[in-house]
C-alpha positions as CSV (number, residue, x, y, z in Angstrom):
1,M,184.0,131.8,164.6
2,A,181.8,134.3,163.1
3,N,182.5,134.1,159.4
4,L,182.7,130.6,159.5
5,T,178.9,130.6,160.7
6,L,178.0,133.1,158.1
7,K,179.9,130.9,155.4
8,S,177.6,128.0,156.6
9,Q,174.6,129.7,156.7
10,Q,175.1,131.2,152.9
11,Y,176.5,127.7,151.9
12,G,173.1,126.0,153.2
13,A,171.0,128.6,151.7
14,L,172.6,128.0,148.6
15,M,171.8,124.2,148.8
16,V,168.2,124.8,149.3
17,V,168.1,126.8,146.8
18,A,169.4,124.7,144.0
19,A,167.0,121.8,145.7
20,A,164.2,123.9,145.8
21,V,165.2,124.4,141.9
22,L,165.2,120.7,140.9
23,W,162.1,120.2,142.5
24,G,160.5,123.2,140.3
25,T,160.8,120.8,137.4
26,T,158.0,118.5,139.1
27,G,155.4,120.3,137.4
28,T,156.5,120.7,134.2
29,A,157.8,116.9,134.1
30,Q,153.9,115.9,135.6
31,A,152.9,118.4,132.6
32,L,154.8,116.0,129.9
33,A,153.9,112.7,131.2
34,P,151.7,110.3,129.0
35,D,147.4,110.8,129.4
36,G,146.7,108.8,132.0
37,V,148.8,109.5,134.6
38,H,147.4,109.1,138.3
39,P,148.1,111.8,140.7
40,V,148.4,108.9,143.1
41,G,150.5,106.2,141.2
42,L,153.1,109.5,140.0
43,G,153.3,110.5,143.6
44,T,154.5,106.7,144.8
45,L,156.5,105.9,142.1
46,R,158.5,109.0,143.1
47,L,159.0,108.0,146.1
48,V,159.3,104.2,145.6
49,L,162.5,105.0,142.6
50,G,163.7,108.2,145.3
51,G,163.9,106.0,148.2
52,F,165.5,103.5,146.3
53,V,168.4,105.9,145.1
54,L,169.1,107.3,148.5
55,L,169.3,104.0,150.0
56,M,172.1,102.9,147.4
57,V,173.9,106.5,148.1
58,A,173.8,106.1,151.4
59,L,175.1,102.5,151.7
60,R,177.6,103.4,149.1
61,R,179.0,105.9,151.4
62,G,178.9,103.5,154.1
63,V,176.5,105.3,156.4
64,D,175.4,104.1,159.5
65,L,171.2,103.4,158.6
66,H,170.5,101.6,162.2
67,A,166.9,103.7,162.2
68,H,165.7,101.6,165.1
69,T,167.7,103.4,167.3
70,W,166.7,106.9,166.2
71,P,163.5,109.0,168.1
72,R,160.6,107.6,166.6
73,K,158.5,110.5,166.9
74,P,160.2,113.1,164.8
75,L,161.3,109.8,162.6
76,L,157.7,108.4,161.8
77,L,156.3,112.0,161.7
78,A,159.0,112.9,158.9
79,A,158.3,110.0,157.2
80,L,154.9,110.0,157.2
81,T,154.6,113.7,156.3
82,I,157.1,112.6,153.1
83,A,153.9,110.5,151.8
84,T,151.3,112.9,152.6
85,Y,152.9,116.1,150.7
86,Q,153.5,113.3,147.4
87,L,149.2,112.8,147.8
88,C,148.4,116.0,148.5
89,F,150.7,118.3,146.2
90,F,150.2,115.9,142.7
91,G,146.4,115.4,143.6
92,G,146.4,119.4,143.9
93,V,148.4,120.3,140.7
94,A,146.1,117.7,138.9
95,R,143.0,119.3,140.2
96,T,144.1,123.0,139.4
97,G,147.1,123.2,137.1
98,V,150.6,123.5,137.8
99,A,151.2,127.2,138.4
100,I,148.2,127.6,141.2
101,G,148.7,124.1,142.6
102,T,152.5,124.6,143.5
103,I,152.2,128.5,144.1
104,V,149.6,127.8,146.5
105,G,151.2,124.8,148.4
106,I,154.4,125.4,148.3
107,G,154.0,129.5,149.0
108,S,151.5,128.6,152.3
109,A,154.4,126.6,153.4
110,P,156.9,129.6,155.2
111,I,154.1,131.0,156.8
112,M,153.0,127.7,158.4
113,A,156.8,127.1,159.1
114,G,157.6,130.4,160.4
115,L,154.4,129.6,163.0
116,L,155.5,126.1,163.6
117,S,159.0,126.9,163.9
118,W,157.9,129.2,166.5
119,W,155.2,127.5,168.3
120,L,157.5,123.9,168.7
121,L,160.9,124.7,168.3
122,S,161.0,128.6,170.0
123,E,162.7,129.5,166.7
124,R,160.9,132.9,166.6
125,P,161.5,134.5,162.7
126,S,163.9,137.6,162.2
127,V,163.1,140.4,160.7
128,R,164.7,139.8,157.7
129,W,162.6,136.5,157.8
130,L,159.7,138.8,157.8
131,A,161.2,141.0,154.9
132,A,162.0,137.9,152.6
133,T,158.7,135.5,152.8
134,G,156.7,139.0,152.8
135,L,157.8,139.9,149.3
136,A,157.8,136.3,148.3
137,I,154.2,135.8,149.7
138,V,153.1,139.0,147.3
139,G,154.6,137.4,144.5
140,C,153.0,134.6,144.7
141,G,149.8,136.5,145.0
142,L,150.9,137.7,142.0
143,L,151.6,134.5,140.1
144,L,148.1,133.3,141.3
145,A,146.0,136.6,139.3
146,P,146.4,136.1,135.6
147,G,143.6,136.4,132.8
148,G,140.1,135.5,133.8
149,D,140.2,131.7,132.2
150,T,142.3,130.8,135.4
151,Q,139.7,128.5,137.1
152,I,139.9,127.3,140.4
153,D,138.9,124.1,142.1
154,G,137.9,124.7,145.7
155,L,139.5,120.8,146.9
156,G,142.7,121.0,144.3
157,I,143.1,124.1,146.9
158,L,142.8,122.3,149.7
159,L,145.2,119.7,148.7
160,A,147.7,122.3,147.7
161,L,147.4,123.5,151.1
162,G,147.8,120.2,152.5
163,A,150.6,120.1,150.7
164,G,152.4,123.4,152.2
165,L,151.5,122.3,155.3
166,S,153.1,118.6,155.0
167,Y,156.5,120.4,153.6
168,A,156.7,122.6,156.6
169,L,156.1,119.5,159.5
170,Y,158.4,117.5,157.2
171,T,161.2,120.1,157.1
172,L,160.7,121.2,160.9
173,F,160.6,117.1,161.8
174,T,164.0,116.2,159.7
175,K,166.1,119.3,160.9
176,Q,165.4,117.6,164.6
177,L,166.9,114.3,162.9
178,L,169.5,115.9,161.0
179,S,171.1,117.2,164.3
180,D,172.0,113.8,165.2
181,Y,172.6,112.0,162.3
182,A,173.9,112.6,159.1
183,P,171.9,113.8,156.0
184,D,172.3,110.5,153.7
185,A,171.5,108.5,156.1
186,V,168.4,110.7,157.4
187,M,167.1,110.7,153.7
188,A,167.1,107.3,152.6
189,V,165.6,106.1,155.9
190,L,163.1,108.4,155.6
191,F,162.3,108.3,151.8
192,C,162.4,104.3,152.3
193,M,159.7,104.6,155.1
194,G,157.6,106.9,152.8
195,A,157.8,104.5,149.5
196,I,156.7,101.5,152.5
197,I,153.7,104.0,153.4
198,L,152.6,104.6,150.0
199,A,153.4,101.4,148.0
200,P,150.0,99.3,148.5
201,L,148.6,102.0,146.6
202,L,150.1,101.0,143.7
203,L,147.9,98.3,143.3
204,L,145.1,100.5,143.0
205,T,146.0,102.5,140.4
206,D,146.9,101.5,136.6
207,L,150.4,101.7,136.0
208,G,150.0,100.7,131.6
209,W,151.4,104.3,131.3
210,L,155.0,103.2,132.5
211,A,155.6,100.9,129.0
212,E,155.9,104.4,127.2
213,P,159.1,105.7,126.8
214,R,157.9,109.2,127.9
215,G,156.1,108.0,131.0
216,L,159.6,105.8,132.3
217,L,161.4,109.5,131.7
218,V,159.1,111.0,133.8
219,V,159.3,108.6,136.4
220,I,163.8,108.3,136.4
221,H,163.6,112.6,136.5
222,L,161.3,112.8,139.0
223,G,162.9,109.7,141.5
224,V,166.0,110.7,140.6
225,V,166.3,114.0,140.1
226,A,163.4,116.2,141.4
227,T,163.3,113.6,144.8
228,A,167.0,111.8,145.2
229,L,169.5,114.5,143.8
230,A,167.2,117.1,145.1
231,Y,166.9,116.1,149.0
232,V,170.6,115.5,149.3
233,L,171.2,118.7,148.6
234,F,168.3,120.0,150.8
235,A,169.4,117.9,153.8
236,R,172.8,119.5,154.0
237,G,171.3,123.0,153.1
238,L,169.3,122.5,156.5
239,K,172.3,122.2,158.7
240,G,173.2,125.9,157.9
241,V,170.2,127.7,158.0
242,L,167.0,128.2,160.1
243,G,163.7,125.4,159.2
244,A,161.5,128.7,158.2
245,T,164.7,130.3,156.4
246,A,164.8,127.3,154.5
247,V,160.8,126.9,153.7
248,T,161.1,130.7,152.0
249,L,164.1,130.0,150.6
250,S,162.1,126.9,148.7
251,L,159.8,129.2,147.1
252,A,162.3,129.0,144.9
253,E,160.7,126.0,143.8
254,P,157.3,127.9,142.0
255,L,159.8,130.6,140.3
256,T,161.0,127.9,138.3
257,A,158.0,125.9,137.7
258,G,157.4,129.3,136.3
259,I,159.8,130.3,134.1
260,L,159.6,126.5,132.8
261,G,156.1,126.8,132.3
262,V,157.2,129.9,129.6
263,V,159.8,128.2,128.1
264,V,158.9,124.4,128.0
265,V,154.8,124.1,127.9
266,G,154.5,127.8,126.4
267,E,152.3,129.3,129.0
268,Q,151.9,132.7,128.6
269,L,152.7,135.0,131.7
270,T,151.2,138.7,132.3
271,S,152.6,141.4,133.4
272,L,151.8,140.8,137.2
273,A,153.1,137.5,137.2
274,V,156.3,138.9,135.9
275,V,156.3,141.4,139.0
276,G,155.6,138.6,141.0
277,I,158.6,136.6,139.6
278,G,160.9,139.6,140.4
279,L,159.2,140.1,143.8
280,L,159.9,135.9,144.5
281,F,163.6,136.2,143.7
282,A,164.0,139.5,146.0
283,G,162.8,137.4,148.8
284,L,165.3,134.9,148.2
285,A,168.3,137.2,147.3
286,L,167.1,138.3,151.2
287,L,167.7,135.7,152.4
288,A,170.6,133.5,150.5
289,L,172.8,136.1,149.5
290,P,175.3,138.6,152.0
291,L,174.1,141.9,153.4
292,P,176.4,145.1,153.9
293,A,177.0,145.4,157.6
294,V,174.4,147.8,158.9
295,L,171.7,146.0,157.1
296,R,172.1,142.3,158.6
297,Y,172.3,144.5,161.8
298,R,168.8,145.7,161.5
299,L,167.9,143.0,159.8
300,K,168.2,140.4,162.6
C-alpha cells in the first residue's frame, strides 16, 4: 500500500509538472500575438475556447455534469478565481513583460498556497515542501535580477501578485471538488463558469486581430493546449499531491517560460538567471522525484 501511495504521488507530481510546462508557453504565445491584442480579450477568449473543449471532452466520456448538486461555495469560488487569474495574469504580463509577470505571479503562489493550506485545510507543509519552495523562490528571485534595462511597473506587479493569489486559491478550492467528483467534470464545469463570468467583457474589447491567422493560432493554442489539455493533466495530478505541493511544482511554468524566451523570442539570460533556472529545477526535482529512504524519512 505504501508503494502504491508513493507511485500515486510521483504520478501526480509528473502530471502537475507536465501541465505547468504547457502553461509556460502562454507568455510566448502572447508575445507572438498580433499588435493590438488586449489582455482582457485574450484571457477571456482563452477561457471560452478552453471551457468549450473541456466540456466536449467531458460529454464524450459520459461524465456526470450535474453541477447543481455540487457544494456551491468551492464551486463558485473556484470559478471566480479562474476568471480573476486570467485578468490579473494577462494584465500583469502586459505591463511588466513576460518574464517578470510570470515569475512574480507564479513565484508568489507557493508561499500563498502553503499558508492558505495550513490555515484553511490544516495541511501543514512538510520539511521537503519548505526546502523545495525555498529553492524555487530563490531561483525566481535570481531570474528577476537581469540587467539595468529591466523596468518594474508597480501596478503590473500588483496584478501579477493577484494572479498568484488567484491561482493558489483556485488550487485549494478545486482540490476540494476533486475529492468527490471526476477531474474531467470539475474542469469542464469550472472553466465554463469562468468563461460565463468573463464573456460580457468581450463586448468591450476590439477583436479585429482575430481575423489574422497568427491571432487565431494564438487563441487556439491558449485555449486547447495551454488550457484544456494542461488543466486536464493538472486535475489528475492534484488527486495525488497536496495543494501546496502542486503549486510549488507549477514553478515549472516560469522555468519553461524562461527557456522559451531564449530559444523562441531571443531574450538574453544573465549568469544569475541561469543559476535561478538551476535552482528552480532543483526545487522541482526535490518534490517530483523519489528520494533515498534516509532522505525521505528526514524530509517528511
